[in-house]
Each structure stands twice: as C-alpha cells, then as structure tokens.
C-alpha positions as CSV (number, residue, x, y, z in Angstrom):
1,M,-23.5,0.3,6.7
2,K,-23.0,1.1,10.5
3,Q,-21.3,-2.4,11.1
4,R,-18.8,-1.8,8.3
5,F,-18.0,1.8,9.9
6,A,-17.6,0.1,13.2
7,T,-15.2,-2.5,11.7
8,V,-13.0,0.2,9.8
9,G,-12.8,2.1,13.0
10,L,-12.0,-0.9,15.3
11,L,-9.3,-1.9,12.5
12,T,-7.8,1.4,12.5
13,L,-7.7,1.9,16.3
14,T,-6.0,-1.3,16.6
15,L,-3.5,-0.3,14.0
16,F,-2.6,2.8,15.8
17,L,-3.2,1.7,19.5
18,P,0.9,1.6,20.1
19,T,1.1,4.9,19.0
20,V,-1.6,6.2,21.3
21,V,-0.3,4.1,24.2
22,F,3.1,5.3,24.0
23,A,1.9,9.1,23.5
24,A,3.6,9.5,19.8
25,T,3.8,12.7,18.3
26,L,1.9,13.8,15.1
27,P,4.9,13.2,12.8
28,Q,5.6,9.7,14.4
29,A,1.9,8.8,14.0
30,L,2.0,10.0,10.4
31,G,5.0,7.8,9.8
32,V,3.4,4.9,11.2
33,A,0.3,5.4,8.8
34,F,2.6,6.3,5.8
35,G,4.5,3.1,6.4
36,I,1.2,1.2,6.6
37,I,0.0,2.6,3.0
38,Q,3.6,2.0,1.4
39,D,3.6,-1.9,2.5
40,M,-0.2,-1.9,1.1
41,V,0.8,-0.3,-2.1
42,V,3.8,-2.7,-2.6
43,V,1.3,-5.8,-2.1
44,T,-1.0,-4.3,-4.7
45,I,1.9,-3.4,-7.0
46,G,2.5,-7.3,-7.0
47,L,-1.1,-8.1,-7.6
48,A,-1.4,-5.7,-10.5
49,V,1.8,-7.3,-12.0
50,L,0.2,-10.9,-11.5
51,V,-3.0,-9.4,-13.3
52,F,-0.8,-8.3,-16.3
53,L,0.9,-11.8,-16.6
54,W,-2.1,-13.4,-16.4
55,G,-3.9,-11.5,-19.2
56,V,-0.7,-12.2,-21.3
57,F,-1.1,-15.9,-20.4
58,K,-4.5,-15.7,-21.7
59,Y,-4.1,-13.8,-24.6
60,V,-1.1,-16.2,-25.8
61,I,-3.0,-19.6,-25.1
62,A,-6.4,-18.3,-26.5
63,S,-7.4,-19.8,-29.8
64,D,-10.5,-17.7,-30.3
65,D,-11.3,-14.0,-30.6
66,A,-13.3,-14.0,-27.0
67,G,-10.2,-15.4,-25.3
68,K,-7.7,-12.9,-26.7
69,E,-10.4,-10.0,-26.0
70,Q,-10.3,-11.5,-22.4
71,G,-6.4,-11.4,-22.4
72,R,-6.3,-7.8,-23.5
73,S,-8.7,-6.7,-20.8
74,F,-6.7,-8.3,-18.0
75,M,-3.6,-6.5,-19.7
76,L,-5.2,-3.3,-19.8
77,W,-6.6,-3.4,-15.9
78,G,-3.1,-4.5,-15.2
79,I,-1.5,-1.5,-16.6
80,I,-4.0,0.7,-15.3
81,A,-3.6,-0.8,-11.7
82,L,0.2,-0.3,-12.1
83,F,-0.3,3.2,-13.2
84,V,-2.4,4.1,-10.3
85,M,-0.6,2.1,-7.3
86,V,3.0,3.7,-8.7
87,S,1.3,7.4,-8.7
88,V,0.1,6.5,-5.2
89,W,3.3,5.4,-4.1
90,G,5.2,8.5,-5.5
91,L,2.4,10.8,-3.6
92,V,3.0,9.1,-0.4
93,N,6.8,9.4,-0.9
94,I,6.2,13.3,-1.8
95,L,4.1,13.5,1.6
96,R,6.6,11.9,3.5
97,E,9.3,14.2,2.1
98,T,7.4,17.4,2.6
99,L,6.5,16.7,6.2
100,Q,10.2,15.5,6.8
101,L,9.0,12.1,8.3
102,N,12.1,9.8,8.5
103,P,11.3,6.2,7.9
104,A,14.3,5.3,9.9
105,T,12.8,6.8,12.8
106,P,10.9,4.4,15.5
107,P,7.3,4.4,15.4
108,A,6.9,5.4,18.8
109,P,9.1,6.6,21.9
110,G,10.5,3.7,24.1
111,I,11.1,1.5,21.6
112,P,14.9,0.6,22.1
113,R,17.3,1.1,19.1
114,Q,21.1,0.3,18.6
115,I,23.5,3.0,19.6
116,S,26.3,3.2,17.1
117,Q,29.8,3.7,18.5
C-alpha cells in the first residue's frame, strides 16, 4: 500500500515539476491540473462510448437470452460512465470559470507565446 502512495506521489510531482521549476502562481498550477483532468475525461468518455457500442454489438449478434443480457449490461454501464464523465467535465469547467482560469494562458511563465500585431 505504501508503494502505491509513493508511486502516485511521484507521478503527481513529475506532472507538476515544470510548474514548480518556473515558480508558477496558484491559478497557473490549477490551470495545469484542470487541463490534465479534462484530457483524461475526454479519453474516458471515448472509452465509455466504446463500451456502449460493444454492448449494442453484443446485444444485436446474441442468439440467446444470456448474450442479450450481457449486451444490456454493457450498454447500461456505458451510459452510466458517459453520464458520470460528462458531469465531471461540467464540474471542471464550472470550477475553471469560477476561478477565472483562462485555458489560453501558458502553464508556466517563461514559455514564449506569439505576439500578435
């Protein structure tokens, strides 16, 4: 169990190391965290859609009741996962707007951005 916490801590430190090195402010660090969470939510939504479609496929090709029940189960869990992930994505966006974190802001100072003229 201690090894799991150490791994999670090391991963978290590695993800936020550029933020610490460039001495980013709290809103910039939160912007990086929200960006990572949003990327993970997009991938998870994609997986939930695949689970739902797999359930539809299994339901359609099943010839017995057990296969149809398994397809229904996959579809149900796919819909539940989609609902949860879209809800989480909405909460992240609400937090981002509430804390006025602009996703166009670079994650750390010192990263050059183009100057429009």
